[in-house]
C-alpha positions in Angstrom: -18.2 -4.8 24.5 -14.5 -3.4 24.0 -14.1 -5.6 20.9 -17.4 -4.2 19.6 -16.3 -0.9 20.1 -12.9 -1.4 18.1 -14.8 -2.7 15.3 -16.7 0.2 15.1 -14.0 2.8 15.2 -11.8 1.0 12.7 -15.4 0.6 10.4 -15.6 4.7 10.9 -11.8 5.0 9.8 -12.2 3.0 6.8 -15.7 4.0 5.7 -16.0 7.6 7.0 -19.2 8.9 8.1 -21.9 6.6 8.8 -25.5 6.0 10.0 -26.2 3.1 13.2 -27.9 1.0 10.5 -24.9 1.4 8.2 -22.4 0.6 11.1 -24.4 -2.3 12.0 -24.6 -3.8 8.5 -20.9 -3.4 7.8 -19.7 -4.9 11.0 -22.8 -7.8 11.1 -23.8 -6.7 14.6 -27.3 -5.9 16.0 -28.5 -2.4 16.2 -29.5 -2.2 19.5 -25.8 -3.5 20.4 -24.2 -0.7 18.3 -26.3 1.7 19.3 -25.3 1.0 22.9 -21.6 0.9 22.0 -22.0 4.3 20.1 -23.6 5.8 22.9 -20.5 4.4 25.2 -18.1 5.9 22.7 -19.6 9.4 22.4 -19.7 9.7 26.4 -16.0 8.9 26.0 -15.7 11.7 23.5 -14.2 9.0 21.0 -17.2 9.5 18.1 -19.2 12.4 17.4 -22.3 13.1 15.7 -22.0 15.0 12.4 -25.3 15.8 11.2 -28.6 14.2 10.0 -28.8 11.7 6.8 -30.8 13.4 3.7 -34.4 12.7 4.3 -36.0 9.4 2.6 -39.6 10.1 3.9 -39.3 8.9 7.6 -37.2 9.9 10.4 -33.8 11.3 9.3 -30.8 9.1 10.8 -28.0 10.7 12.5 -24.4 10.5 11.0 -21.5 9.5 13.2 -17.8 9.8 12.9 -14.6 9.4 14.4 -13.7 12.6 16.7 -10.4 13.0 15.0 -8.9 15.3 17.4 -9.7 12.9 20.7 -7.5 10.1 18.9 -3.8 10.0 18.9 -2.0 10.0 15.1 -0.7 7.4 13.0 2.7 6.9 12.1 3.3 5.4 8.2 6.9 4.1 7.4 7.1 3.0 3.5 10.1 1.2 2.5 11.1 0.1 -0.8 14.4 -1.3 -2.3 15.9 2.3 -2.6 14.5 4.6 -0.2 12.3 5.2 3.0 9.6 7.2 3.7 7.6 8.6 6.9 5.0 10.7 8.1 2.3 11.3 10.7 -1.3 11.3 9.9 -5.0 12.0 11.5 -7.5 9.6 11.5 -8.8 11.3 8.5 -5.4 10.5 6.6 -4.5 14.3 6.6 -0.7 14.7 7.0 0.4 16.4 10.2 3.7 17.2 9.1 6.1 17.1 6.1 7.0 13.9 4.8 10.6 12.8 5.4 12.1 10.5 2.7 15.5 9.1 2.4 17.6 7.3 -0.3 18.9 3.7 0.8 19.9 0.6 -0.2 18.0 -2.3 1.2 20.3 -4.7 1.1 22.6 -2.6 3.7 20.2 -3.8 6.5 21.7 -2.4 9.6 22.1 0.9 8.1 18.5 1.1 6.8 17.6 0.0 10.3 19.3 3.0 11.7 18.0 5.4 9.2 14.5 4.0 10.1 14.8 4.9 13.7 16.4 8.5 13.0 13.2 9.2 10.7 10.8 7.9 13.3 12.5 10.3 16.0 12.5 13.4 13.3 8.8 12.8 12.8 7.4 12.6 16.4 9.4 15.5 17.2 8.0 17.1 14.6 4.2 16.7 15.7 4.7 18.4 18.9 3.9 15.6 21.6 0.8 14.3 20.2 0.1 10.5 21.0 1.2 8.1 18.5 -1.6 5.5 18.4 0.0 2.9 16.1 3.1 2.7 14.0 2.4 0.8 10.4 5.3 -0.3 8.6 5.2 -1.8 5.1 8.3 -3.3 3.3 8.8 -5.9 0.2 9.5 -9.4 1.4 7.9 -12.4 2.5 6.2 -10.5 5.6 4.6 -12.5 8.0 1.8 -9.9 9.4 0.8 -12.3 12.3 4.6 -13.0 13.8 5.6 -9.6 12.6 8.5 -10.9 11.1 10.1 -10.5 7.6 11.3 -13.9 6.1 13.6 -12.4 3.7 16.0 -11.7 6.2 18.2 -13.4 8.2 17.0 -14.0 11.9 19.9 -11.9 13.1 19.2 -9.1 10.6 17.4 -5.8 12.4 14.9 -6.0 9.5 13.8 -9.7 10.6 11.8 -8.7 13.5 11.6 -5.0 12.4 8.0 -4.8 13.9 9.1 -6.0 17.3 12.2 -4.0 17.4 10.3 -0.6 16.6 7.7 -1.4 19.2 10.1 -2.2 22.1 12.2 0.8 21.3 9.1 3.4 21.3 6.5 1.7 23.3 4.2 2.3 20.6 1.8 -0.6 19.1 3.6 -1.2 15.8 2.5 -3.5 13.0 4.1 -4.8 9.5 2.7 -5.7 6.3 4.1 -6.8 2.7 4.1 -3.8 0.7 2.1 -5.0 -2.1 -0.6 -6.4 0.2 -0.7 -3.1 2.2 -1.5 -1.3 -1.2 -4.2 -3.6 -2.0 -5.7 -3.0 1.5 -5.6 1.0 0.6 -7.0 0.7 -2.9 -9.8 -1.6 -1.7 -11.1 1.2 1.0 -9.6 4.5 -0.3 -8.7 3.7 -4.2 -9.9 2.1 -7.2 -10.8 -1.1 -5.6 -13.5 0.4 -3.4 -16.9 -1.4 -4.2 -15.3 -4.0 -5.8 -15.6 -7.7 -4.6 -12.9 -9.4 -6.6 -9.6 -6.8 -7.7 -6.2 -7.8 -8.2 -4.0 -4.5 -7.6 -0.6 -4.6 -8.9 2.1 -2.8 -7.5 4.4 -1.6 -10.3 7.5 -0.8 -8.9 11.4 -1.9 -8.6 9.5 -5.3 -8.7 6.0 -6.3 -9.8 3.8 -7.2 -6.6 0.4 -8.3 -6.3 -2.6 -7.7 -3.8 -5.4 -10.0 -4.3 -8.8 -8.9 -3.1 -11.1 -11.8 -3.4 -14.6 -11.8 -2.3 -14.0 -8.3 -0.6 -11.0 -9.5 1.6 -7.3 -9.6 1.2 -6.5 -13.3 0.1 -3.2 -14.5 1.7 -2.8 -18.1 0.5 -2.3 -21.3 2.8 0.8 -19.9 4.8 0.6 -16.2 4.0 2.4 -15.3 1.1 0.1 -15.6 -1.9 0.6 -12.7 -4.7 4.5 -13.5 -6.0 3.5 -12.1 -9.4 6.9 -11.0 -10.0 8.2 -14.3 -10.1 6.2 -16.0 -12.8 8.2 -17.7 -15.4 7.1 -15.4 -18.3 10.5 -13.8 -19.3 13.6 -14.4 -21.2 15.4 -17.1 -19.4 18.6 -15.7 -19.9 18.2 -13.1 -17.7 18.8 -13.8 -13.6 16.2 -12.6 -11.3 16.8 -11.0 -7.8 15.2 -14.6 -6.6 17.9 -16.4 -8.2 15.7 -17.9 -10.5 15.9 -17.3 -14.6 12.9 -16.3 -16.4 10.7 -14.5 -13.7 8.0 -11.6 -15.1 10.2 -8.9 -12.7 13.2 -9.0 -15.1 11.2 -7.6 -17.8 8.4 -5.7 -16.5 9.5 -3.8 -13.6 10.8 -0.5 -13.4 14.4 -2.0 -12.8 14.0 -3.5 -16.2 13.0 0.2 -17.7 16.1 1.8 -16.3 18.4 -0.9 -17.4 17.0 -0.7 -20.8 17.3 3.0 -21.3 20.9 3.0 -19.6 21.8 0.3 -22.0 20.7 2.4 -25.1 22.7 5.5 -23.6 25.5 3.6 -23.5 24.9 2.6 -27.2 25.1 6.2 -27.8 21.0 6.7 -28.5 20.0 10.3 -27.6 17.7 11.2 -24.9 17.1 14.0 -22.3 18.7 11.7 -19.8 22.0 12.0 -21.4 23.2 14.4 -19.0 21.9 12.6 -15.8 23.5 9.5 -17.0 26.8 10.8 -17.5 27.2 12.9 -14.7 25.5 10.9 -12.0 26.5 7.2 -13.4 22.7 6.1 -13.0 19.2 7.0 -13.4 16.6 7.4 -10.5 12.8 7.0 -10.7 12.5 10.9 -10.5 14.8 11.1 -13.5 12.8 8.9 -15.2 9.5 10.6 -14.1 10.5 13.9 -15.3 11.8 12.5 -18.8 8.2 10.8 -19.3 6.5 14.0 -18.7 8.9 15.9 -20.9 8.0 13.3 -24.0 11.1 11.8 -24.1 11.1 9.2 -26.5 14.0 6.7 -25.1 11.7 6.7 -21.7 8.3 6.2 -23.5 9.5 3.3 -25.6 11.3 1.6 -22.4 7.6 1.9 -20.4 6.0 0.5 -23.3 8.1 -2.2 -23.5 7.8 -3.1 -19.7 4.0 -2.7 -20.1 4.0 -5.3 -22.8 5.4 -7.8 -20.6 3.2 -6.7 -17.8 -0.1 -7.5 -20.0 1.3 -10.7 -20.8 1.4 -11.6 -16.9 -2.0 -10.0 -16.5 -3.4 -12.1 -19.1 -2.1 -15.1 -17.0 -4.0 -13.7 -14.0 -7.5 -13.1 -15.7 -7.3 -16.8 -17.0 -6.7 -18.2 -13.5 -8.7 -15.9 -11.3 -11.2 -14.2 -13.4 -11.3 -10.9 -11.4 -13.8 -8.0 -11.7 -11.0 -5.4 -12.0 -7.1 -5.1 -12.3 -5.7 -2.3 -11.0 -2.1 -1.2 -11.6 -0.8 1.1 -8.5 2.4 2.1 -6.9 5.1 4.0 -8.3 4.9 2.8 -11.6 1.1 4.2 -12.0 2.5 7.4 -12.9 3.4 6.2 -16.4 -0.5 5.3 -16.9 -0.9 6.8 -20.4 1.9 4.8 -21.6 1.0 1.7 -19.7 -2.5 1.3 -20.8 -2.5 0.7 -24.5 0.5 -1.7 -24.4 -1.2 -3.5 -21.3 -4.5 -3.9 -23.4 -2.9 -5.3 -26.4 -1.0 -7.8 -24.7 -4.0 -8.8 -22.8 -5.6 -9.0 -26.6 -2.8 -11.4 -27.8 -2.4 -13.5 -25.1 -5.9 -14.0 -23.1 -9.2 -15.3 -24.1 -11.5 -13.0 -25.4 -14.7 -13.8 -23.4 -12.8 -13.6 -20.0 -10.8 -10.5 -20.8 -14.1 -8.5 -21.9 -15.1 -9.2 -18.1 -12.2 -7.4 -16.6 -11.8 -4.2 -16.2 -8.3 -2.4 -16.7 -7.9 0.6 -14.1 -4.7 3.0 -13.5 -4.9 4.0 -9.8 -4.8 7.9 -9.2 -3.5 7.4 -5.7 -0.3 9.4 -4.6 2.1 7.7 -2.3 -0.1 4.8 -1.9 2.3 2.8 0.0 2.2 5.7 2.8 -1.3 5.4 2.8 -1.4 2.3 3.0 1.2 1.9 5.9 -1.4 4.0 8.1 -4.1 1.5 6.8 -2.6 -1.4 8.3 -2.0 0.4 11.6 -5.7 0.8 11.8 -6.5 -2.8 10.5 -4.0 -4.5 13.0 -4.5 -2.0 15.9 -5.9 -3.9 19.1 -8.0 -0.7 19.6 -9.9 -2.4 22.4 -6.7 -2.1 24.3 -6.1 1.3 23.4 -9.6 2.4 24.6 -8.6 1.0 28.0 -5.4 2.7 28.5 -6.7 5.9 27.3 -9.7 5.9 29.7 -7.5 4.6 32.6 -4.8 7.0 32.0 -2.0 4.4 31.2 0.3 4.1 28.1 0.5 1.2 25.9 
């Protein structure tokens, strides 16, 4: 029964207000079993009635939802190559504090680990003693969500077993996931992949990640590392990728590539809104890039269009292999959607068989801070909520 209750709580988190019949259908359990479990969860004050469904001619069904105030909150940790963000959310994904963000160099592993600890401490202090139900961590790399390790790091690194290190320090259930896989989960439940059975979610960031929703669930592949879209060999073979290989898509289709292109053009004397930034700070950050784009800076728009065309070439390859219903461009780079779409579609038209291309819809995600939401999502998805229920009702800690 505890596992059933856990499934019901997770279902209500991901799907919102539901009737007993909808919960029963969603988790694949009988209505009598679900009814009994829901009644017990109501007795424990963990879910609540939220009104009747509209009439369809018969008896109106009661709606149920998580009793958000009675549950602990979620703490999300979103990490990429150059920043860490941490925030706390209730179970309606409403932030409980101001998001903390710090600049990092992910290669400085021990410094990054200490920064993460300090940021988690600050957010926990800011929520005034509210229980943290779970911590979700998302970051790039060969993350094994089952074992909790990031195989991109040496076993001696604090980031290799980051999940267990955080779990031991805070005595809070902690879970970890690859950033692109987690973003695909967030898009599936709360974004552009909702109600889509077969969707490919591209995480356009400093690299080009991919999360694959196949028949409604995240596809991980044989060893759990499916989706290394960045490293399809479609680019100029003279440029070395961060993985050590040549010709990877990432070197011509990522935000890194766009910034490198702009900086080279500025060094060659081209005019741009970013001239002063480049001169004074000796480098361009994402925030500078976004401001320049919003101001219509032609050099920035040209660089974004250039990576979009190569991204479209990669997308054409994905369409040929997987024939998805929808491809969603998400992540940090989705902010450049208006410049991305025409170039991506042009490249798809150039490189993809038209019969297949016409069957796949391209969409730009409208989710802000999607990786942060994704961190909360994977915390709930992986949470052993049945254990939390027992602990909560017995008055013990996790």
